[in-house]
PDB file of N, H, CA, C and O in Angstrom:
ATOM      1  N   UNK A   1      99.822  97.786  92.387  1.00  0.00           N
ATOM      2  CA  UNK A   1     100.581  98.900  92.902  1.00  0.00           C
ATOM      3  C   UNK A   1     101.301  98.471  94.175  1.00  0.00           C
ATOM      4  O   UNK A   1     100.691  97.917  95.090  1.00  0.00           O
ATOM      5  N   UNK A   2     102.568  98.726  94.220  1.00  0.00           N
ATOM      6  H   UNK A   2     103.064  99.176  93.477  1.00  0.00           H
ATOM      7  CA  UNK A   2     103.361  98.406  95.385  1.00  0.00           C
ATOM      8  C   UNK A   2     103.315  99.553  96.382  1.00  0.00           C
ATOM      9  O   UNK A   2     103.330 100.723  96.001  1.00  0.00           O
ATOM     10  N   UNK A   3     103.259  99.205  97.662  1.00  0.00           N
ATOM     11  H   UNK A   3     103.247  98.254  97.971  1.00  0.00           H
ATOM     12  CA  UNK A   3     103.234 100.228  98.701  1.00  0.00           C
ATOM     13  C   UNK A   3     104.635 100.778  98.906  1.00  0.00           C
ATOM     14  O   UNK A   3     105.614 100.032  98.869  1.00  0.00           O
ATOM     15  N   UNK A   4     104.731 102.079  99.123  1.00  0.00           N
ATOM     16  H   UNK A   4     103.936 102.685  99.153  1.00  0.00           H
ATOM     17  CA  UNK A   4     106.023 102.694  99.380  1.00  0.00           C
ATOM     18  C   UNK A   4     105.980 103.648 100.566  1.00  0.00           C
ATOM     19  O   UNK A   4     106.880 104.472 100.730  1.00  0.00           O
ATOM     20  N   UNK A   5     104.937 103.545 101.400  1.00  0.00           N
ATOM     21  H   UNK A   5     104.206 102.876 101.267  1.00  0.00           H
ATOM     22  CA  UNK A   5     104.810 104.388 102.584  1.00  0.00           C
ATOM     23  C   UNK A   5     104.762 103.481 103.809  1.00  0.00           C
ATOM     24  O   UNK A   5     103.935 102.573 103.887  1.00  0.00           O
ATOM     25  N   UNK A   6     105.658 103.735 104.764  1.00  0.00           N
ATOM     26  H   UNK A   6     106.329 104.473 104.700  1.00  0.00           H
ATOM     27  CA  UNK A   6     105.726 102.955 105.989  1.00  0.00           C
ATOM     28  C   UNK A   6     104.694 103.400 107.018  1.00  0.00           C
ATOM     29  O   UNK A   6     103.934 104.340 106.786  1.00  0.00           O
ATOM     30  N   UNK A   7     104.676 102.714 108.153  1.00  0.00           N
ATOM     31  H   UNK A   7     105.293 101.950 108.341  1.00  0.00           H
ATOM     32  CA  UNK A   7     103.684 102.950 109.200  1.00  0.00           C
ATOM     33  C   UNK A   7     103.795 104.348 109.800  1.00  0.00           C
ATOM     34  O   UNK A   7     102.788 105.042 109.942  1.00  0.00           O
ATOM     35  N   UNK A   8     104.991 104.761 110.148  1.00  0.00           N
ATOM     36  H   UNK A   8     105.809 104.198 110.032  1.00  0.00           H
ATOM     37  CA  UNK A   8     105.164 106.086 110.749  1.00  0.00           C
ATOM     38  C   UNK A   8     104.794 107.173 109.746  1.00  0.00           C
ATOM     39  O   UNK A   8     104.157 108.164 110.103  1.00  0.00           O
ATOM     40  N   UNK A   9     105.189 106.985 108.511  1.00  0.00           N
ATOM     41  H   UNK A   9     105.707 106.180 108.222  1.00  0.00           H
ATOM     42  CA  UNK A   9     104.870 107.953 107.455  1.00  0.00           C
ATOM     43  C   UNK A   9     103.359 108.035 107.245  1.00  0.00           C
ATOM     44  O   UNK A   9     102.814 109.125 107.071  1.00  0.00           O
ATOM     45  N   UNK A  10     102.687 106.894 107.262  1.00  0.00           N
ATOM     46  H   UNK A  10     103.129 106.009 107.403  1.00  0.00           H
ATOM     47  CA  UNK A  10     101.229 106.884 107.089  1.00  0.00           C
ATOM     48  C   UNK A  10     100.537 107.611 108.227  1.00  0.00           C
ATOM     49  O   UNK A  10      99.588 108.364 108.009  1.00  0.00           O
ATOM     50  N   UNK A  11     101.019 107.379 109.450  1.00  0.00           N
ATOM     51  H   UNK A  11     101.789 106.767 109.627  1.00  0.00           H
ATOM     52  CA  UNK A  11     100.428 108.043 110.613  1.00  0.00           C
ATOM     53  C   UNK A  11     100.612 109.557 110.524  1.00  0.00           C
ATOM     54  O   UNK A  11      99.684 110.318 110.797  1.00  0.00           O
ATOM     55  N   UNK A  12     101.803 109.983 110.145  1.00  0.00           N
ATOM     56  H   UNK A  12     102.557 109.364 109.924  1.00  0.00           H
ATOM     57  CA  UNK A  12     102.071 111.421 110.021  1.00  0.00           C
ATOM     58  C   UNK A  12     101.200 112.044 108.937  1.00  0.00           C
ATOM     59  O   UNK A  12     100.662 113.135 109.125  1.00  0.00           O
ATOM     60  N   UNK A  13     101.058 111.362 107.812  1.00  0.00           N
ATOM     61  H   UNK A  13     101.495 110.476 107.660  1.00  0.00           H
ATOM     62  CA  UNK A  13     100.214 111.883 106.732  1.00  0.00           C
ATOM     63  C   UNK A  13      98.757 111.983 107.160  1.00  0.00           C
ATOM     64  O   UNK A  13      98.068 112.935 106.793  1.00  0.00           O
ATOM     65  N   UNK A  14      98.284 111.019 107.927  1.00  0.00           N
ATOM     66  H   UNK A  14      98.844 110.246 108.226  1.00  0.00           H
ATOM     67  CA  UNK A  14      96.905 111.044 108.406  1.00  0.00           C
ATOM     68  C   UNK A  14      96.678 112.226 109.337  1.00  0.00           C
ATOM     69  O   UNK A  14      95.678 112.933 109.217  1.00  0.00           O
ATOM     70  N   UNK A  15      97.608 112.441 110.266  1.00  0.00           N
ATOM     71  H   UNK A  15      98.421 111.866 110.363  1.00  0.00           H
ATOM     72  CA  UNK A  15      97.481 113.552 111.207  1.00  0.00           C
ATOM     73  C   UNK A  15      97.523 114.890 110.478  1.00  0.00           C
ATOM     74  O   UNK A  15      96.715 115.777 110.758  1.00  0.00           O
ATOM     75  N   UNK A  16      98.461 115.039 109.546  1.00  0.00           N
ATOM     76  H   UNK A  16      99.117 114.320 109.319  1.00  0.00           H
ATOM     77  CA  UNK A  16      98.583 116.286 108.785  1.00  0.00           C
ATOM     78  C   UNK A  16      97.332 116.508 107.929  1.00  0.00           C
ATOM     79  O   UNK A  16      96.821 117.625 107.852  1.00  0.00           O
ATOM     80  N   UNK A  17      96.846 115.453 107.294  1.00  0.00           N
ATOM     81  H   UNK A  17      97.262 114.546 107.357  1.00  0.00           H
ATOM     82  CA  UNK A  17      95.652 115.577 106.453  1.00  0.00           C
ATOM     83  C   UNK A  17      94.430 115.995 107.238  1.00  0.00           C
ATOM     84  O   UNK A  17      93.669 116.857 106.799  1.00  0.00           O
ATOM     85  N   UNK A  18      94.237 115.387 108.399  1.00  0.00           N
ATOM     86  H   UNK A  18      94.856 114.687 108.755  1.00  0.00           H
ATOM     87  CA  UNK A  18      93.093 115.757 109.244  1.00  0.00           C
ATOM     88  C   UNK A  18      93.251 117.188 109.743  1.00  0.00           C
ATOM     89  O   UNK A  18      92.281 117.943 109.806  1.00  0.00           O
ATOM     90  N   UNK A  19      94.476 117.553 110.097  1.00  0.00           N
ATOM     91  H   UNK A  19      95.264 116.939 110.047  1.00  0.00           H
ATOM     92  CA  UNK A  19      94.731 118.923 110.554  1.00  0.00           C
ATOM     93  C   UNK A  19      94.426 119.948 109.484  1.00  0.00           C
ATOM     94  O   UNK A  19      93.822 120.984 109.765  1.00  0.00           O
ATOM     95  N   UNK A  20      94.839 119.667 108.256  1.00  0.00           N
ATOM     96  H   UNK A  20      95.330 118.826 108.027  1.00  0.00           H
ATOM     97  CA  UNK A  20      94.565 120.596 107.160  1.00  0.00           C
ATOM     98  C   UNK A  20      93.077 120.665 106.839  1.00  0.00           C
ATOM     99  O   UNK A  20      92.545 121.746 106.588  1.00  0.00           O
ATOM    100  N   UNK A  21      92.409 119.526 106.845  1.00  0.00           N
ATOM    101  H   UNK A  21      92.841 118.648 107.049  1.00  0.00           H
ATOM    102  CA  UNK A  21      90.964 119.541 106.584  1.00  0.00           C
ATOM    103  C   UNK A  21      90.205 120.265 107.680  1.00  0.00           C
ATOM    104  O   UNK A  21      89.139 120.825 107.428  1.00  0.00           O
ATOM    105  N   UNK A  22      90.739 120.261 108.891  1.00  0.00           N
ATOM    106  H   UNK A  22      91.606 119.805 109.096  1.00  0.00           H
ATOM    107  CA  UNK A  22      90.089 120.988 109.977  1.00  0.00           C
ATOM    108  C   UNK A  22      90.079 122.486 109.696  1.00  0.00           C
ATOM    109  O   UNK A  22      89.207 123.201 110.189  1.00  0.00           O
ATOM    110  N   UNK A  23      91.042 122.967 108.906  1.00  0.00           N
ATOM    111  H   UNK A  23      91.750 122.385 108.505  1.00  0.00           H
ATOM    112  CA  UNK A  23      91.067 124.393 108.555  1.00  0.00           C
ATOM    113  C   UNK A  23      89.858 124.797 107.721  1.00  0.00           C
ATOM    114  O   UNK A  23      89.484 125.970 107.695  1.00  0.00           O
ATOM    115  N   UNK A  24      89.250 123.835 107.043  1.00  0.00           N
ATOM    116  H   UNK A  24      89.554 122.883 107.064  1.00  0.00           H
ATOM    117  CA  UNK A  24      88.081 124.136 106.213  1.00  0.00           C
ATOM    118  C   UNK A  24      86.836 124.328 107.083  1.00  0.00           C
ATOM    119  O   UNK A  24      86.005 125.193 106.805  1.00  0.00           O
ATOM    120  N   UNK A  25      86.715 123.519 108.132  1.00  0.00           N
ATOM    121  H   UNK A  25      87.390 122.816 108.358  1.00  0.00           H
ATOM    122  CA  UNK A  25      85.497 123.510 108.936  1.00  0.00           C
ATOM    123  C   UNK A  25      85.638 124.263 110.260  1.00  0.00           C
ATOM    124  O   UNK A  25      84.678 124.857 110.749  1.00  0.00           O
ATOM    125  N   UNK A  26      86.839 124.232 110.833  1.00  0.00           N
ATOM    126  H   UNK A  26      87.619 123.748 110.436  1.00  0.00           H
ATOM    127  CA  UNK A  26      87.098 124.868 112.127  1.00  0.00           C
ATOM    128  C   UNK A  26      88.242 125.855 111.938  1.00  0.00           C
ATOM    129  O   UNK A  26      89.085 125.666 111.062  1.00  0.00           O
ATOM    130  N   UNK A  27      88.276 126.868 112.724  1.00  0.00           N
ATOM    131  H   UNK A  27      87.591 127.021 113.436  1.00  0.00           H
ATOM    132  CA  UNK A  27      89.391 127.809 112.647  1.00  0.00           C
ATOM    133  C   UNK A  27      89.164 128.868 111.591  1.00  0.00           C
ATOM    134  O   UNK A  27      88.068 129.419 111.491  1.00  0.00           O
ATOM    135  N   UNK A  28      90.195 129.164 110.790  1.00  0.00           N
ATOM    136  H   UNK A  28      91.086 128.716 110.871  1.00  0.00           H
ATOM    137  CA  UNK A  28      90.065 130.274 109.841  1.00  0.00           C
ATOM    138  C   UNK A  28      89.135 129.983 108.654  1.00  0.00           C
ATOM    139  O   UNK A  28      88.812 130.894 107.891  1.00  0.00           O
ATOM    140  N   UNK A  29      88.711 128.756 108.494  1.00  0.00           N
ATOM    141  H   UNK A  29      88.973 128.017 109.114  1.00  0.00           H
ATOM    142  CA  UNK A  29      87.813 128.336 107.413  1.00  0.00           C
ATOM    143  C   UNK A  29      88.327 128.779 106.051  1.00  0.00           C
ATOM    144  O   UNK A  29      87.624 129.434 105.281  1.00  0.00           O
ATOM    145  N   UNK A  30      89.547 128.413 105.779  1.00  0.00           N
ATOM    146  H   UNK A  30      90.118 127.882 106.404  1.00  0.00           H
ATOM    147  CA  UNK A  30      90.187 128.747 104.511  1.00  0.00           C
ATOM    148  C   UNK A  30      90.072 127.571 103.539  1.00  0.00           C
ATOM    149  O   UNK A  30      90.160 126.419 103.965  1.00  0.00           O
ATOM    150  N   UNK A  31      89.877 127.834 102.248  1.00  0.00           N
ATOM    151  H   UNK A  31      89.805 128.769 101.902  1.00  0.00           H
ATOM    152  CA  UNK A  31      89.781 126.746 101.276  1.00  0.00           C
ATOM    153  C   UNK A  31      91.107 126.004 101.071  1.00  0.00           C
ATOM    154  O   UNK A  31      91.110 124.916 100.495  1.00  0.00           O
ATOM    155  N   UNK A  32      92.224 126.563 101.525  1.00  0.00           N
ATOM    156  H   UNK A  32      92.221 127.447 101.992  1.00  0.00           H
ATOM    157  CA  UNK A  32      93.514 125.886 101.392  1.00  0.00           C
ATOM    158  C   UNK A  32      93.542 124.582 102.183  1.00  0.00           C
ATOM    159  O   UNK A  32      94.390 123.725 101.930  1.00  0.00           O
ATOM    160  N   UNK A  33      92.646 124.425 103.115  1.00  0.00           N
ATOM    161  H   UNK A  33      91.958 125.120 103.321  1.00  0.00           H
ATOM    162  CA  UNK A  33      92.583 123.199 103.907  1.00  0.00           C
ATOM    163  C   UNK A  33      92.234 121.966 103.087  1.00  0.00           C
ATOM    164  O   UNK A  33      92.527 120.844 103.499  1.00  0.00           O
ATOM    165  N   UNK A  34      91.610 122.163 101.931  1.00  0.00           N
ATOM    166  H   UNK A  34      91.372 123.075 101.596  1.00  0.00           H
ATOM    167  CA  UNK A  34      91.256 121.024 101.080  1.00  0.00           C
ATOM    168  C   UNK A  34      92.495 120.290 100.565  1.00  0.00           C
ATOM    169  O   UNK A  34      92.388 119.165 100.077  1.00  0.00           O
ATOM    170  N   UNK A  35      93.656 120.910 100.669  1.00  0.00           N
ATOM    171  H   UNK A  35      93.743 121.824 101.065  1.00  0.00           H
ATOM    172  CA  UNK A  35      94.904 120.235 100.294  1.00  0.00           C
ATOM    173  C   UNK A  35      95.128 119.014 101.185  1.00  0.00           C
ATOM    174  O   UNK A  35      95.872 118.106 100.815  1.00  0.00           O
ATOM    175  N   UNK A  36      94.494 118.986 102.349  1.00  0.00           N
ATOM    176  H   UNK A  36      93.890 119.724 102.650  1.00  0.00           H
ATOM    177  CA  UNK A  36      94.604 117.859 103.273  1.00  0.00           C
ATOM    178  C   UNK A  36      94.099 116.549 102.699  1.00  0.00           C
ATOM    179  O   UNK A  36      94.402 115.483 103.235  1.00  0.00           O
ATOM    180  N   UNK A  37      93.336 116.608 101.618  1.00  0.00           N
ATOM    181  H   UNK A  37      93.090 117.474 101.182  1.00  0.00           H
ATOM    182  CA  UNK A  37      92.850 115.379 100.983  1.00  0.00           C
ATOM    183  C   UNK A  37      94.018 114.586 100.403  1.00  0.00           C
ATOM    184  O   UNK A  37      93.980 113.356 100.379  1.00  0.00           O
ATOM    185  N   UNK A  38      95.042 115.272  99.940  1.00  0.00           N
ATOM    186  H   UNK A  38      95.073 116.272  99.959  1.00  0.00           H
ATOM    187  CA  UNK A  38      96.180 114.588  99.308  1.00  0.00           C
ATOM    188  C   UNK A  38      96.927 113.697 100.301  1.00  0.00           C
ATOM    189  O   UNK A  38      97.119 112.516 100.011  1.00  0.00           O
ATOM    190  N   UNK A  39      97.362 114.212 101.472  1.00  0.00           N
ATOM    191  H   UNK A  39      97.206 115.172 101.707  1.00  0.00           H
ATOM    192  CA  UNK A  39      98.041 113.309 102.396  1.00  0.00           C
ATOM    193  C   UNK A  39      97.129 112.195 102.927  1.00  0.00           C
ATOM    194  O   UNK A  39      97.592 111.084 103.183  1.00  0.00           O
ATOM    195  N   UNK A  40      95.844 112.491 103.091  1.00  0.00           N
ATOM    196  H   UNK A  40      95.467 113.394 102.883  1.00  0.00           H
ATOM    197  CA  UNK A  40      94.918 111.451 103.539  1.00  0.00           C
ATOM    198  C   UNK A  40      94.767 110.356 102.489  1.00  0.00           C
ATOM    199  O   UNK A  40      94.755 109.172 102.826  1.00  0.00           O
ATOM    200  N   UNK A  41      94.653 110.736 101.240  1.00  0.00           N
ATOM    201  H   UNK A  41      94.662 111.697 100.966  1.00  0.00           H
ATOM    202  CA  UNK A  41      94.501 109.746 100.168  1.00  0.00           C
ATOM    203  C   UNK A  41      95.751 108.884 100.028  1.00  0.00           C
ATOM    204  O   UNK A  41      95.655 107.668  99.864  1.00  0.00           O
ATOM    205  N   UNK A  42      96.913 109.506 100.091  1.00  0.00           N
ATOM    206  H   UNK A  42      96.991 110.494 100.224  1.00  0.00           H
ATOM    207  CA  UNK A  42      98.144 108.718  99.960  1.00  0.00           C
ATOM    208  C   UNK A  42      98.338 107.806 101.162  1.00  0.00           C
ATOM    209  O   UNK A  42      98.868 106.704 101.022  1.00  0.00           O
ATOM    210  N   UNK A  43      97.914 108.251 102.344  1.00  0.00           N
ATOM    211  H   UNK A  43      97.484 109.146 102.458  1.00  0.00           H
ATOM    212  CA  UNK A  43      98.010 107.394 103.531  1.00  0.00           C
ATOM    213  C   UNK A  43      97.068 106.193 103.406  1.00  0.00           C
ATOM    214  O   UNK A  43      97.425 105.077 103.781  1.00  0.00           O
ATOM    215  N   UNK A  44      95.873 106.429 102.879  1.00  0.00           N
ATOM    216  H   UNK A  44      95.583 107.336 102.574  1.00  0.00           H
ATOM    217  CA  UNK A  44      94.919 105.330 102.725  1.00  0.00           C
ATOM    218  C   UNK A  44      95.384 104.324 101.676  1.00  0.00           C
ATOM    219  O   UNK A  44      95.208 103.118 101.851  1.00  0.00           O
ATOM    220  N   UNK A  45      95.977 104.815 100.586  1.00  0.00           N
ATOM    221  H   UNK A  45      96.120 105.795 100.444  1.00  0.00           H
ATOM    222  CA  UNK A  45      96.462 103.916  99.533  1.00  0.00           C
ATOM    223  C   UNK A  45      97.768 103.242  99.910  1.00  0.00           C
ATOM    224  O   UNK A  45      98.060 102.141  99.444  1.00  0.00           O
ATOM    225  N   UNK A  46      98.561 103.902 100.758  1.00  0.00           N
ATOM    226  H   UNK A  46      98.324 104.796 101.137  1.00  0.00           H
ATOM    227  CA  UNK A  46      99.865 103.362 101.110  1.00  0.00           C
ATOM    228  C   UNK A  46     100.900 103.595 100.027  1.00  0.00           C
ATOM    229  O   UNK A  46     101.967 102.981 100.030  1.00  0.00           O
ATOM    230  N   UNK A  47     100.587 104.460  99.126  1.00  0.00           N
ATOM    231  H   UNK A  47      99.721 104.959  99.124  1.00  0.00           H
ATOM    232  CA  UNK A  47     101.477 104.738  97.992  1.00  0.00           C
ATOM    233  C   UNK A  47     101.505 106.230  97.718  1.00  0.00           C
ATOM    234  O   UNK A  47     100.470 106.896  97.709  1.00  0.00           O
ATOM    235  N   UNK A  48     102.708 106.745  97.495  1.00  0.00           N
ATOM    236  H   UNK A  48     103.549 106.204  97.502  1.00  0.00           H
ATOM    237  CA  UNK A  48     102.886 108.161  97.184  1.00  0.00           C
ATOM    238  C   UNK A  48     103.535 108.275  95.811  1.00  0.00           C
ATOM    239  O   UNK A  48     104.654 107.800  95.618  1.00  0.00           O
ATOM    240  N   UNK A  49     102.852 108.897  94.856  1.00  0.00           N
ATOM    241  H   UNK A  49     101.942 109.283  95.012  1.00  0.00           H
ATOM    242  CA  UNK A  49     103.425 109.056  93.519  1.00  0.00           C
ATOM    243  C   UNK A  49     104.735 109.850  93.524  1.00  0.00           C
ATOM    244  O   UNK A  49     105.634 109.564  92.733  1.00  0.00           O
ATOM    245  N   UNK A  50     104.846 110.828  94.397  1.00  0.00           N
ATOM    246  H   UNK A  50     104.116 111.060  95.040  1.00  0.00           H
ATOM    247  CA  UNK A  50     106.086 111.618  94.465  1.00  0.00           C
ATOM    248  C   UNK A  50     107.249 110.752  94.937  1.00  0.00           C
ATOM    249  O   UNK A  50     108.366 110.893  94.438  1.00  0.00           O
ATOM    250  N   UNK A  51     107.001 109.858  95.893  1.00  0.00           N
ATOM    251  H   UNK A  51     106.094 109.743  96.299  1.00  0.00           H
ATOM    252  CA  UNK A  51     108.045 108.937  96.355  1.00  0.00           C
ATOM    253  C   UNK A  51     108.488 108.026  95.217  1.00  0.00           C
ATOM    254  O   UNK A  51     109.679 107.749  95.073  1.00  0.00           O
ATOM    255  N   UNK A  52     107.552 107.561  94.415  1.00  0.00           N
ATOM    256  H   UNK A  52     106.584 107.786  94.532  1.00  0.00           H
ATOM    257  CA  UNK A  52     107.896 106.706  93.280  1.00  0.00           C
ATOM    258  C   UNK A  52     108.768 107.454  92.283  1.00  0.00           C
ATOM    259  O   UNK A  52     109.707 106.892  91.719  1.00  0.00           O
ATOM    260  N   UNK A  53     108.452 108.710  92.074  1.00  0.00           N
ATOM    261  H   UNK A  53     107.689 109.166  92.531  1.00  0.00           H
ATOM    262  CA  UNK A  53     109.186 109.526  91.107  1.00  0.00           C
ATOM    263  C   UNK A  53     110.644 109.724  91.525  1.00  0.00           C
ATOM    264  O   UNK A  53     111.550 109.666  90.693  1.00  0.00           O
ATOM    265  N   UNK A  54     110.863 109.960  92.834  1.00  0.00           N
ATOM    266  H   UNK A  54     110.127 110.007  93.510  1.00  0.00           H
ATOM    267  CA  UNK A  54     112.235 110.196  93.289  1.00  0.00           C
ATOM    268  C   UNK A  54     112.917 108.934  93.813  1.00  0.00           C
ATOM    269  O   UNK A  54     114.087 108.976  94.194  1.00  0.00           O
ATOM    270  N   UNK A  55     112.195 107.812  93.835  1.00  0.00           N
ATOM    271  H   UNK A  55     111.245 107.778  93.526  1.00  0.00           H
ATOM    272  CA  UNK A  55     112.781 106.541  94.232  1.00  0.00           C
ATOM    273  C   UNK A  55     112.886 106.328  95.733  1.00  0.00           C
ATOM    274  O   UNK A  55     113.748 105.575  96.185  1.00  0.00           O
ATOM    275  N   UNK A  56     112.032 106.973  96.513  1.00  0.00           N
ATOM    276  H   UNK A  56     111.332 107.585  96.146  1.00  0.00           H
ATOM    277  CA  UNK A  56     112.050 106.851  97.964  1.00  0.00           C
ATOM    278  C   UNK A  56     111.049 105.792  98.396  1.00  0.00           C
ATOM    279  O   UNK A  56     109.973 105.670  97.810  1.00  0.00           O
ATOM    280  N   UNK A  57     111.406 105.022  99.426  1.00  0.00           N
ATOM    281  H   UNK A  57     112.280 105.120  99.901  1.00  0.00           H
ATOM    282  CA  UNK A  57     110.534 103.986  99.948  1.00  0.00           C
ATOM    283  C   UNK A  57     110.712 103.936 101.450  1.00  0.00           C
ATOM    284  O   UNK A  57     111.805 103.629 101.927  1.00  0.00           O
ATOM    285  N   UNK A  58     109.649 104.235 102.223  1.00  0.00           N
ATOM    286  H   UNK A  58     108.761 104.485 101.836  1.00  0.00           H
ATOM    287  CA  UNK A  58     109.733 104.189 103.675  1.00  0.00           C
ATOM    288  C   UNK A  58     109.088 102.930 104.241  1.00  0.00           C
ATOM    289  O   UNK A  58     109.043 102.746 105.458  1.00  0.00           O
ATOM    290  N   UNK A  59     108.593 102.071 103.370  1.00  0.00           N
ATOM    291  H   UNK A  59     108.630 102.220 102.382  1.00  0.00           H
ATOM    292  CA  UNK A  59     107.952 100.826 103.790  1.00  0.00           C
ATOM    293  C   UNK A  59     109.031  99.783 104.081  1.00  0.00           C
ATOM    294  O   UNK A  59     109.977  99.632 103.308  1.00  0.00           O
ATOM    295  N   UNK A  60     108.890  99.072 105.185  1.00  0.00           N
ATOM    296  H   UNK A  60     108.122  99.195 105.813  1.00  0.00           H
ATOM    297  CA  UNK A  60     109.897  98.062 105.538  1.00  0.00           C
ATOM    298  C   UNK A  60     109.846  96.843 104.646  1.00  0.00           C
ATOM    299  O   UNK A  60     110.867  96.204 104.393  1.00  0.00           O
ATOM    300  N   UNK A  61     108.652  96.519 104.168  1.00  0.00           N
ATOM    301  H   UNK A  61     107.822  97.038 104.374  1.00  0.00           H
ATOM    302  CA  UNK A  61     108.500  95.356 103.296  1.00  0.00           C
ATOM    303  C   UNK A  61     109.221  95.559 101.996  1.00  0.00           C
ATOM    304  O   UNK A  61     109.268  96.671 101.470  1.00  0.00           O
ATOM    305  N   UNK A  62     109.784  94.493 101.471  1.00  0.00           N
ATOM    306  H   UNK A  62     109.746  93.590 101.899  1.00  0.00           H
ATOM    307  CA  UNK A  62     110.427  94.578 100.163  1.00  0.00           C
ATOM    308  C   UNK A  62     109.354  94.574  99.089  1.00  0.00           C
ATOM    309  O   UNK A  62     108.417  93.778  99.157  1.00  0.00           O
ATOM    310  N   UNK A  63     109.473  95.455  98.091  1.00  0.00           N
ATOM    311  H   UNK A  63     110.234  96.102  98.035  1.00  0.00           H
ATOM    312  CA  UNK A  63     108.450  95.495  97.020  1.00  0.00           C
ATOM    313  C   UNK A  63     108.497  94.291  96.122  1.00  0.00           C
ATOM    314  O   UNK A  63     107.704  94.187  95.186  1.00  0.00           O
TER     315      UNK A  63
END
C-alpha cells in the first residue's frame, strides 16, 4: 500500500481523532465520538481510501 497522506495531514487527523474520541469519555459523552477512530486509523496507516478514490495525494514522496 502506498502512502497518500502527508505530515501536516497526518497531524491534523491525529488531533481531530483524539478530539472526537474525547467526546466519548469527557464532555457530552456522546457515542458519535467513536467516529474519531477513522481519522486516527488513517493517520496511523498513512493512507486514506477516500483520497485514493478521488486521486488526491498530500504526501511529498512520489508513490
